[in-house]
C-alpha positions, 0 to 999 in steps of 0.5 A, a space after each residue: 276840769 273847766 276853766 273856772 276850776 283851773 283858776 281856783 286850783 291855781 289860786 288855792 294856795 291860801 286857806 286851802 293851801 295844803 289840801 289835796 286836789 280831791 278835797 279842793 275839788 269837793 269843796 269847789 263842787 259844794 260852792 255856789 258861785 256868782 258875780 256881784 257888782 261893786 258896792 255889794 254888801 255881803 254882811 253887816 254887824 250883828 247879822 248871823 254868819 251862815 255861810 263862808 265866802 270865797 273871793 275868787 276875783 275882784 276885791 273886797 274890803 272888810 271895814 267897821 263904822 263908828 257911832 258917828 259914821 266914820 269908816 275904818 278899813 280893816 283889810 282889803 282882800 285879793 283873790 283867792 281867799 275867804 272871808 266870813 271866817 269868824 262865823 266858824 268859831 264861837 260867836 256866830 254874829 258878824 262884827 264888821 261889814 264886807 263890801 265889794 270894792 270892784 265887780 267880784 266873783 264870790 263862791 259861797 259855802 254853807 257854814 254847817 257844810 264847812 264845819 263838817 268838812 273841817 271836823 273831817 280834815 285836820 289839814 283844812 282845820 289847820 289852814 283855818 286856824 293859821 288864816 284866823 291868826 293872820 287876820 288877827 295879827 293884821 288887825 293888831 298891827 293896824 291898831 298899833 299904827 293908828 295909835 303910834 304912827 303919824 298920817 304920813 307913816 301910816 300912808 307909806 305903810 299902806 302903800 307899801 303893803 298894797 305893793 307887796 299884796 300885788 306881788 310887785 318886786 320892790 327891789 327890782 322895779 318901780 312898784 305900783 298899786 291900783 289907784 285908790 280915792 283919797 277917801 278910800 285911803 283915809 279909811 284904810 289909815 283911820 284918818 280924814 280925806 283932807 289930811 290924806 290929800 295933803 299927805 299925797 300931795 307931799 308925797 308927790 312933791 318930794 318924789 316919793 310917788 308918781 300918780 298916772 291915770 289909775 296907778 300909784 307908782 312908788 318912785 322911792 321905795 327905800 325912803 318910803 320904807 324908812 317913813 314906814 319904820 320911823 316910829 319903830 326906829 324911835 
């Protein structure tokens, strides 16, 4: 087993969670993997979905654009996971953009090949159903946040979620997340860059976060959690 294959197996606990190694090995052999640069667009709305993408390293964001050109980031993906999965069911056209936020290693599996595997593997079918359900819940939660939470509450929620996604132990150390630009954070919470810049400044002044070079440190997790959950408590 090569190094890349070992890395894939170690991270294959997402959509391929319950598959036996022999099945994962078969899937791995069917993938064509390549390295893509930051800014690479993997698909756009109304493009036919003929393949599934497996994120093996790097970060990818899924986002939508308004008619005025404003972006709303639906989710940021970390390895190992898949995207483009909605093309497997029903409507075969994409309804969002997928863009590399960093240099990425991506595996590509043809749609028809994967559909055949799903038909022959109830385990794989269940894993994809769980993934699609999880993605839909995340979008519903984001829409509720945009509708009912203030900018500060949404920013606190996003920072805590990113720290959790990075598998930081929120209760035993100072959580940290990779620093995002104010524009990227604005697109994550459905706001404007200027508004996010003001909120970031307030977070720093009140000791909620500390920023050093390329890292945001969550220095007061308890107050961030209270702020993120404020709307739910009203």
